[in-house]
Structures are given as structure tokens and as C-alpha cells.
C-alpha positions in Angstrom: 11.8 -40.6 46.7 10.4 -39.3 43.4 11.3 -35.8 42.4 8.5 -33.3 42.6 7.6 -32.0 39.1 7.7 -28.2 38.9 4.5 -26.6 38.0 4.5 -24.7 34.7 4.2 -20.9 35.1 2.1 -18.7 32.8 2.4 -15.0 32.6 -0.4 -12.8 33.8 -3.0 -12.0 31.2 -4.8 -8.8 30.5 -8.0 -10.1 32.1 -6.1 -11.0 35.3 -4.6 -7.6 35.5 -8.0 -6.1 35.1 -9.2 -8.3 38.1 -6.3 -7.0 40.2 -7.3 -3.4 39.4 -10.9 -4.1 40.4 -9.8 -5.7 43.7 -7.9 -2.5 44.5 -11.2 -0.7 44.5 -11.5 -2.0 48.1 -10.0 -0.1 51.0 -7.1 -2.5 51.6 -7.3 -5.8 49.6 -5.3 -8.8 50.7 -2.7 -10.2 48.4 -3.7 -13.7 49.5 -7.4 -13.1 48.6 -6.5 -11.7 45.2 -4.1 -14.6 44.5 -6.7 -17.2 45.6 -9.3 -15.8 43.2 -6.9 -15.8 40.3 -5.3 -19.1 41.1 -1.9 -17.5 41.5 0.7 -17.3 44.3 0.6 -14.2 46.6 4.3 -13.5 45.6 3.3 -13.3 41.9 0.5 -10.8 42.6 2.8 -8.6 44.9 5.6 -8.6 42.3 3.2 -7.7 39.5 1.8 -4.7 41.3 5.2 -3.4 42.5 6.9 -3.9 39.1 4.1 -2.3 36.9 2.8 0.5 39.1 3.0 3.9 37.5 3.3 7.5 38.7 -0.2 9.0 39.2 0.6 12.7 39.4 3.4 15.2 38.8 6.5 14.8 36.7 6.8 11.4 35.0 3.0 10.7 35.1 2.2 7.4 33.5 5.8 6.1 33.7 7.0 3.1 35.6 7.5 4.0 39.3 10.8 3.0 40.8 11.6 2.3 44.4 9.8 4.6 46.8 11.9 7.0 48.9 12.1 6.8 52.6 9.7 9.7 53.2 7.1 8.2 51.0 3.7 6.9 52.2 3.7 3.5 54.0 1.4 2.1 51.3 4.1 2.6 48.7 6.8 0.8 50.7 4.8 -2.4 51.3 1.6 -4.1 50.1 -0.4 -2.8 48.3 2.4 -0.7 46.8 -0.1 1.8 45.4 -2.5 4.5 46.3 -5.5 2.5 44.9 -8.2 2.3 47.5 -6.8 4.9 49.8 -9.3 7.3 51.3 -6.8 10.2 50.8 -6.1 9.4 47.2 -7.9 12.5 45.9 -7.7 15.0 48.7 -6.0 15.2 52.0 -2.7 13.6 51.1 0.5 15.7 51.5 2.9 13.2 50.0 4.7 14.2 46.8 4.9 10.7 45.3 1.6 9.0 44.4 1.5 5.7 42.5 -1.4 3.8 41.0 -2.0 0.4 39.3 -3.8 0.5 36.0 -4.4 -2.7 34.1 -4.0 -1.0 30.7 -0.7 0.6 31.6 0.6 -2.5 33.3 -0.1 -4.5 30.2 1.8 -2.0 28.0 4.8 -2.0 30.4 4.8 -5.8 30.4 4.7 -6.1 26.7 7.5 -3.5 26.4 9.6 -5.5 28.8 9.2 -8.7 26.7 9.9 -6.8 23.5 13.1 -5.3 24.9 14.3 -8.6 26.2 14.4 -10.0 22.6 16.7 -7.2 21.4 20.4 -7.6 20.9 22.3 -10.7 20.0 22.2 -14.1 21.8 26.0 -14.6 21.8 29.1 -13.7 23.7 30.7 -10.4 22.9 33.9 -11.9 21.6 32.2 -14.4 19.4 29.8 -11.8 18.0 32.7 -9.4 17.2 34.6 -12.1 15.4 31.5 -13.1 13.4 30.8 -9.5 12.4 34.4 -9.0 11.3 34.0 -12.1 9.1 30.7 -10.8 7.7 32.2 -7.4 7.0 35.1 -8.8 5.0 32.8 -11.1 3.1 30.4 -8.3 2.2 33.4 -6.2 1.0 34.3 -9.1 -1.4 30.8 -8.9 -2.9 29.2 -11.9 -1.2 25.6 -11.9 -0.3 24.2 -12.7 3.2 22.9 -16.0 1.8 26.3 -17.0 0.6 27.9 -15.9 3.9 25.5 -18.0 6.0 26.1 -21.0 3.8 29.8 -20.7 3.5 30.5 -19.8 7.1 28.2 -22.4 8.7 31.1 -24.1 10.4 32.1 -20.9 12.2 28.7 -19.5 13.1 25.2 -20.7 12.4 22.9 -17.8 11.5 20.1 -17.3 9.0 20.6 -14.9 6.0 17.7 -12.8 7.4 19.6 -12.4 10.7 22.7 -11.1 8.8 20.4 -8.6 7.0 19.0 -7.5 10.3 22.4 -7.1 11.9 23.6 -5.0 9.0 20.5 -2.8 9.0 20.9 -2.3 12.8 24.3 -0.8 12.2 26.3 -3.5 14.1 30.1 -3.2 13.5 29.6 0.1 11.8 27.9 -1.4 8.7 24.9 -0.2 6.8 22.6 -1.3 3.9 24.6 0.8 1.5 27.4 -1.8 1.7 25.1 -4.6 0.2 25.4 -5.0 -3.5 21.7 -5.8 -4.0 20.6 -2.8 -2.0 22.3 -0.1 -4.1 22.7 -1.8 -7.5 20.1 -1.4 -10.2 19.8 -2.0 -13.9 20.8 1.0 -16.0 17.7 2.9 -16.9 16.8 3.0 -20.6 16.7 6.5 -22.0 13.3 7.5 -23.5 13.4 7.5 -27.3 12.3 10.6 -29.2 8.7 10.5 -30.4 8.3 10.1 -34.1 5.1 10.4 -36.2 3.4 7.2 -37.4 3.9 6.6 -41.1 1.0 5.2 -43.1 2.8 4.9 -46.4 3.3 7.5 -49.2 -0.1 6.8 -50.8 -1.8 8.1 -47.6 0.4 11.1 -46.9 -0.8 14.7 -46.9 1.4 15.3 -49.9 -0.5 12.7 -51.9 -3.8 14.1 -50.6 -2.8 17.6 -51.7 -2.0 16.3 -55.2 -5.5 15.1 -55.7 -8.0 17.2 -57.6 -10.7 19.1 -55.7 -13.3 16.4 -56.6 -11.1 13.6 -55.6 -10.3 14.9 -52.2 -13.9 14.5 -51.0 -13.8 10.9 -52.0 -10.4 10.1 -50.5 -11.1 11.1 -46.9 -13.6 10.2 -44.2 -14.9 12.6 -41.6 -16.1 11.8 -38.1 -16.8 13.7 -34.9 -16.5 13.0 -31.2 -19.3 14.7 -29.3 -19.0 15.1 -25.5 -21.7 16.4 -23.2 -24.9 17.8 -24.5 -24.1 21.2 -23.2 -20.8 21.4 -25.1 -20.8 23.8 -28.0 -17.8 22.3 -29.8 -16.7 18.8 -30.9 -13.6 17.0 -32.2 -13.4 16.5 -36.0 -11.3 13.7 -37.4 -10.3 13.1 -41.0 -9.2 9.7 -42.2 -7.4 9.0 -45.5 -8.9 5.9 -47.0 -6.4 3.3 -48.3 -8.3 2.7 -51.5 -6.3 3.4 -54.6 -9.0 2.7 -57.2 -11.6 5.0 -58.5 -14.3 6.3 -56.1 -18.0 5.7 -56.2 -19.8 5.6 -59.5 -21.5 8.8 -60.6 -24.9 7.5 -59.8 -23.9 6.4 -56.3 -22.2 9.8 -55.6 -25.3 11.7 -56.8 -27.6 9.5 -54.6 -25.3 10.0 -51.6 -25.1 13.7 -52.1 -28.9 13.9 -52.4 -29.3 12.0 -49.1 -26.7 14.2 -47.4 -28.5 17.4 -48.4 -31.8 16.1 -47.2 -30.6 14.4 -44.0 -30.7 17.6 -42.0 -34.3 18.4 -42.7 -35.8 15.0 -43.7 -38.0 13.0 -41.4 -36.9 9.8 -39.6 -38.4 7.5 -42.2 -36.5 9.3 -45.0 -33.2 9.2 -43.2 -33.5 5.5 -42.6 -34.6 4.6 -46.1 -32.4 1.9 -47.7 -30.3 2.8 -50.7 -31.5 1.6 -54.1 -30.2 -1.7 -55.3 -28.0 -0.4 -58.2 -26.0 1.8 -55.8 -23.1 -0.2 -54.5 -19.7 0.7 -53.2 -16.3 -0.3 -54.5 -14.1 -2.7 -52.4 -12.2 -1.5 -49.3 -15.4 -0.6 -47.5 -15.8 3.0 -48.5 -18.2 5.1 -46.3 -19.4 8.6 -46.1 -20.1 10.1 -42.7 -22.7 12.8 -42.5 -23.0 15.3 -39.6 -26.8 15.7 -39.3 -29.2 16.7 -36.6 -28.5 14.9 -33.4 -24.8 13.9 -34.1 -22.8 12.0 -36.7 -24.6 9.5 -38.9 -23.1 6.9 -41.2 -24.5 5.9 -44.5 -23.0 2.4 -45.0 -22.8 0.9 -48.5 -22.4 -2.8 -49.4 -18.9 -4.0 -50.1 -19.9 -5.7 -53.3 -18.8 -4.5 -56.7 -21.3 -2.9 -59.1 -23.8 -5.2 -60.7 
């Protein structure tokens, strides 16, 4: 005679629990009818309602209801195990304990039961204590969980992540502070003292002060940083040019000064007029920035030498 193959069992889903709650809307639903509609056995439906029913009123409301006392209502001591569908559920019931079945709460209780079943260690107490004693001694020697899992594979087979989890859970009185990688760090580098940037002795303020009054105007560039239009102040920057040779020719300086004086009041066509051909700048890209009407304006000169 061939053995009968056992049917695979699946846990109740959220939609099935919602169907059970809807069936309880009737006065006294039958467990067989509910089981037939869901394709389950009557025992599965009865156990689900009894296991995941909750307290409906009073102390412990919303928590899992245990076994009903002897003086409880008859509905709580047998099917349907709850007050759902009772005509005295709201008014007219003098019993202290009232239970109800809610699909949302039943799903939360079922998920918590599964989560709690996976806690702990899947090993005998003696074997686990011996493994933790070995792990504790190896950690004290400076070994990492990966080295322990690899070197002690003949005694206990665990993943390095499992050892980390056991230590973090506080098993055998251990903590993460005993792991070298958890508390060790590279020595921090002390911040160095700030020092000014040096541009060479030929561009220092001392060299600038040694220049004559006429030479200072040619040895520096001026620029401004303008913010919002409503601001009444701006930032002025002075830049010492690296050119060591003589400045502009006399004709070029006179022409630039003339344009600077007329830039504030001249028209647009006058301000944008090109410089005459004989006026050229020395190498190193010397420029003069003029602060005129409407913001800073640069008068650029060619980089070629004089003709």
C-alpha cells in the first residue's frame, strides 16, 4: 500500500484573516463554513481565532487574550471564541472580559510570533557555552571573527556575521568594545598652524613700499567685487603685478589716464573706443582696472612690445 503524501501547509495570509473577520459579522458563523470558503481545515480556523484574539475593553486592551476564566461568557470558552457578532457586544453584557478578533491585530501578533521564534541560538546550551568560551579567548588574543570562524571550523561552524551578532547581543558577557576593529582607529593628525602664502620678495609689501609714488600706481592692479544692487559697499582687492621691468611708456600712460578721467562721464561710444595703434603694453599682460559708472571696467592692452 502506497504511503499517503502529506499535504503542504501554508500559513494564513492577511487577506484570509480579513475574510474571517468579515464572516464574524454574522450572528454565529460556522467554523466549517468559513473553512470551506477559504479552503482550510476547520481546526486551522478555530486555532487561528483562539490564538490571535485580543482583549476588547479594559486593562490590556489590544493585547493577546489568554485562556478565558470559568465565569467568562460561553462564547469565549468555545467557538467562536470572541464577542464578534454578539447582539450584546455593545450594550447589555455584564461580563468583565470581552474579546474580539481583528485581522490587523491578528496579523501583527502572528508576525511577532514568527520573529520571536527566530531569536536565540539554534544549539544546545552546553555546546553554545563551550563555543562562546572559545570565541571569548580568541577575541582576547586579538583575533577577528573572520579568523575565528575559519580557524575553529572543526569545532563549530558559524559565519563571521553570526559571531558579530552574538557579541553585540551580549552573550557570555561580551560587548563590541572587546573587538579590536570596533574601538581602534588611526591616530588623528593634528591641524597645522596657518601660515601666510609667500609670493616672493619682489612682490612683498616691503618691496611695494620701497617704490616711488609714481611707481606704486603701475605696480598694482585694483579690482572690486560688487554684490547686490542695493549694497552701498563693495570689496576692493589690490594685486601686485610680477613684472619687474619698466611700466607703460609715457604716451601709453597719458592715454590711459585720459581715458580713466573721461570714463565716468563719457558716453558709451567713447568708453568702448579702441586704443590707438602706437599704444601698446609691456610683456606680462599689464592691465589697469577702472571703477566707472555701473561697476569695474577693464581697459585691456595688447601683450606685444612697442613698435
